[in-house]
N, C-alpha and C positions, 0 to 999 in steps of 0.2 A: 612429254608432259613433266614439268618440274614438280617434285614431291613437296608437300606441305609438311614442315617439321614443327611439332608442338608437343608440349607436355600432356600426357594422358590424364584424364579426370575419371571420376567414378562412373561417368556415363560410358566410358570406354571399357569397363570392366570385362564384359563378356567377349568383346573383340580381342582384348589383350590375352584373355585365357585361351581362346581358340587358337591364336597364333602360337602361344607357348606350348599348348598341347601338341600341335603339329610339329614343332621343332624338337621338343624334349620328351614326348611320349607320356604325358601325364596320365595317370590312371583315372578311371571314372569317379573315384571317391574324392578326388582333389577339388577343393573349392576355389573359385576365383578370388584373388587377393584384392583388398581394398586399394584404391588409387586416389592420391599418391600413396605409396607404401610408407610405413614408418621409417624415418631416417633416410629419405631419398626421394627419387622421382623416376618416372619412366618416360622416355622420349619416343614418340612414334613418327614414322614417315607414312603419310597418306598419299595414295595415288588414286585419282578418280573418286575421292571421298572414302576409300577403303584403306584400313590399316594394312600396310604391306611389309613393314619392318619395325623393329623396336629394340631399344636397349634400356636396361635398368641401371641407374647410377645411385649407389649407396654411399652414405657418409659414415666412414669408420675413423677410428684413431688407431695408430699402431706404435709399437715400441721402437726405439732407436738405441744403439749402443751408447753407453754413458748414462743411462737412466732417464733419458728424455723420451717424449712422445710427440707425435705430429699427426695432424689430420690427413687422411688419404681418401681418394676417390676409388671406390670399388665398382668395376664394370661387370655386369652379369646379365643373364637373361637375353643375350643377343640372339635375335631370331629374324629371319627373312622369309616371307611367304614363298613357297616353292616356285610358283610361276613368276616371281619377281626377282629371283636371284640373278646376279650378273648385271644389274642395272645401276650399280654404284650407290645404292641407298644407304649403305653404312657410312659413307664419307660425310654427308651432312649430319647424320645422327651423332657420329663421334665428334664432329665439330661442335655441335650443341652441347654434348655431354662434357667435353673437356673445357669448353669456355665456361660452363657453369662451375666446374671444379676450380678453375683459376679465379673466378669471380668471388667465390666464398673462401678462398685461401687454402686450397688443397694442393700442395706442391708435387705430389706423387700420385700416379694412378696405377692400380693393380687389377689384373684380371687372370682368370684361369681359362686358357684357350682350348677349344676342341681341335683347332688347326692353327698352329702358330703363324703360318704364312699370311693368314687373313689380316693379322693385327700389326705386322711389322711395318706396313706402310703408314701406320698411325704413330710410329715412334716407339713401339713396345719391343722389348727383347726378353727372352727367357732368362730368369735369374734364380730359379730353384724349383722345387717340386714338393708336393705332399704325397708321400709314397706309402703303398700298402704292401706289407710282407706277410708271408705265411710261415709260421714257426711251429715246429713239432712240439706238442706238449710234453712228450717224453724227454726231450732235451732240456726244456725249461725246468723240469723237475730236478735237474742236476745242478741248478744254480745253488751255490752254497748259502745256507741260511745265515744272514748277518746277525750279530749279537745286538741286543738293545733296541730292536725295532718291533713295535707291536702294530697290529692291524685291527681296524673295525670298520663297519659299514657306516657310510655318511647318512646324515639326516638333514632336513632343511635348515636346522639351526647351525649347521656347519658351513653354510654358504659364504659367510664373510671370511672365515678362515681359508676356504678354498680360493676365494678371490685374491687374498693377500699372498697365498703361496704361488698362484699363477703369475702375479705381478713380480714376485721375487725371482721366479724362473726367467721371466721375459725381459727384465730391466736392462740387461746388457746385450740384447740380441737385436737383430735387424728384421723387422717385418711382422712379428706376431701381433695380431689385433689385441687391443686392450680389453676387449669384451665389455667395455663401458661406454662406447661411443653412441652416437645417435641411432645407428642401425643395429639390427641383430647381427651376430649372436651376443646375448647377455647371459649372465648366470641367473637362473631363476629356479623356482622349486622343481620344475620339470627336469632340471639337470641331474637331480639325485633321486628321482622316482622312476618307477617302472615305465617302459620296458627296460630302461637302462639302470644300472646300479653303479655306485661310486664307492670304492674302498679307499680308506685313508691309512697312511703310514705315519707313525709317531716315533720319535727317538726316545732315549731313556729319560730325558727331561720333559717329556710330554709335549714336545714341539712338533707341529705338523710339518713333515718333511717330504711327503709324497702323496700323490693321488693317482687313481686309475679309474677310468669310466669304461664299463664293459657290459656286454649283452650276452646272455646265455643262449646258445643255439638250441634248436629243437632236437628232441630225441636224446638218447644216451648211448648211441652206437659210436665208439671212438673213430670208426672209419668215416662217419658222415657228419657228426656233430661238430660245430665250430664255435669258438668264443670270439666275438667281435669286440675289438678294443679301439676306442677313439682317442682317449687322452691318457697317456702314461707320462707323468711329470714327476720328477724327483729333483731335489736340490742338494742331495748328498749321495755319494756312491752306494751306501748301505740302503738308503730308501729305494733306489732303483733296483738293486739286487732283490730286495724283499718283494717288490711288486712283480718282477719277473718270476720269482719262485712261487708267489701266490698263483699266478696263471698255471704253473706246473702242477698245482694240486688238483686240477681237473682231469688228470690223465686217465682215470677209470671211466669217464663218461664223455670225453671229447678228445679228438685226435690232433687238432691243430688250433692255433690262434691266428686270426687275421688282425694285425696291428697296424694302425695308421700313424706315421711319424713324419716330421719334416726331413727333407734330405740333409744328411750330415748330423742327424741327432746322435748325441754322444751316448745315449743309453744302450745302443747296440754294441758299443765297445765293452760293456760289462758282461756280455754273454760269454759263457765258456765254450762257445762254438762259433763258427763263421756262418752268419745268416745268409740265406739264399738271396739273390737279387730281388728287387721289387717285382711283384706280379702285376701291379697296376700303379699308375701315378697320375696325379693331377699337376701338370706343369704350371708354373706361375710366371707371368710376364709383368714387366714394370715399364712405365713411361714417365719421364721427368717433365713436369709442366711448369715449374718455377725453379730454375737451376740455382740461383743465388740462395733461395730459402732451403731447397732440398740438400744442397751440399753444405751450407753453413750450419745446418742443424746437427751435423755429425760431429763427433769429438775429433780433435787433432791428436797428435802423439806428443806426450811429455818430452821435453828436451829438443823437439824438432822445430826449427824456424825456417820457413821457406815461402817463396812467392811464386805461384804458378800461373802463368798466362796461358790461355787456351781459347779455342774457337769451336763452336758447335754448328754443324750443318745438317741438312736433311730432316729437320724436325717437322712434325705435323701440327702440334699445338701452337697456337698463336704466340709469337714473341720468343720462342725457344732459340731459334737461330741467332748467332751473334758472337761477339767476343766477350771474354770474362777474365777476371783475375781471382784466384783462390789463394788466400794467405793463411798459413798455419803458424801459430806462435805459441809454443809450449803448452799444447793441449787444447787450444781454441782454434776453430776454423771460422773464416769469414770470406764470403764470396760476393763479388759485385760485378756489374757489367762494365765492359771496357778493358782495354789493355791486352787483348789477346793476339795482336797482329803477328808477333814474332814467335808464338808458342805453337804447340801441337794442335792438330785439328781432329776432333772427335766427330763421328756421326752421332746423331741423337740416340740411335740404338746402341752404339758402342759405349757411350757414356752411361746409359742405363745398365748395360751388362757389367761395366766396371763398378758402378754404384752398388750393385748386388753381389759383387765378388764372384760373378759367374765367369768372368774372363779377366786375365791379367793383361797388361799393356802389350806384351809380346804376342798374345793370341789375337788381340784386336788388330795389331799391325798385320798379322798373317792373313786376316780375313778382310782387310781394307777398311776397317772401322776406325782406324787411327793412323795418321801420317804426320810427317813433320818432325821437328827436333825430338830426340829420344833421351836426352841427357837426364831428364827428370822423371822418366818412367818408374824408377824404383820408389820415388816418393809417392807417386800416384798409387802404386801397388800397395804400399805400406798404409796409406791413409784409408783405403777402401778395401779392407781385407776381411770384412765380416760378412758371411753368407746370409742370404735371405732364409728365414725359417718361419714359415706360416703354418699354423695348425688348423685353421678354419677354412673350409671350402665354401665358396659362394658363387 
């Protein structure tokens, strides 16, 4: 029986909640979400009139190197009824979700997989991770106190300043959500109120240069109490040092800090000790849905002029496969269809990995994701050398 694919409405609220609870283990106190959800939609696959699988497609905006932003499609809430697994229901759901993204102008799709292999057939490849590390509070207390940095607790009146600081931090990075797009997360009053607290760092000119959002663990036994940190953001080295040292002041009542940071976050390099490897991670995957727009939105390299012809194969999203030309001219990039017959051939997954700086061309060739002429590989590596750094799990 062919599944019926359609967008869910509020009449499907309970069925959507039951399937989500089965897949993700919702607690009994979790309320069903409204449908369609703010800033997105949920596609369902119905078999015999019953909801058998679903995906949620959310509308975000993300930062790009060079101070630009772009709309992205976030895939989340992927669930298949236990007895319906293995029936290929995700294929038509992803077809519907990615066609919607293309239709409304989202050139890139992002998701956090529970199992990466499920999504590679849809053109996604791992490009980074949101990592959680456990750091001993006793070692954080040894961070040298920077001069000229003052701290205070944030209040709702500080939200605009916090938004501006986050945008300053993100403006030259690849992937952080703007936190201003159609879908959540947004900065709201809840960001600075219990159970979480936000501490602000100011320099000697009273400029906001750092923020940290944290939750105090239960109890006061250093062996069991934990400080949970979601957002540690600084735009100066001294701000980051001051925030690390702030966490070290909990040493008498807490033994460790669980801090969540994007892979490659430079704040770890300001610690006076080598942090342990991540204890958990949420890996991020990317698929390119509109290659001319996705590549052309990135900055070029000043002083570099080149014309790169290439071909893409093995894509899932409609219209991705084909030949292209990428031109870089002294800081600007422009990509258009056509002209790739004599250039290298990327798989769709391989180009996504290069886009997120998860692989260089040599690595793609070693794994069969790139073949053909290699003379321009150094140019490709130089143009796409900014790693993905997401801070928001969805």
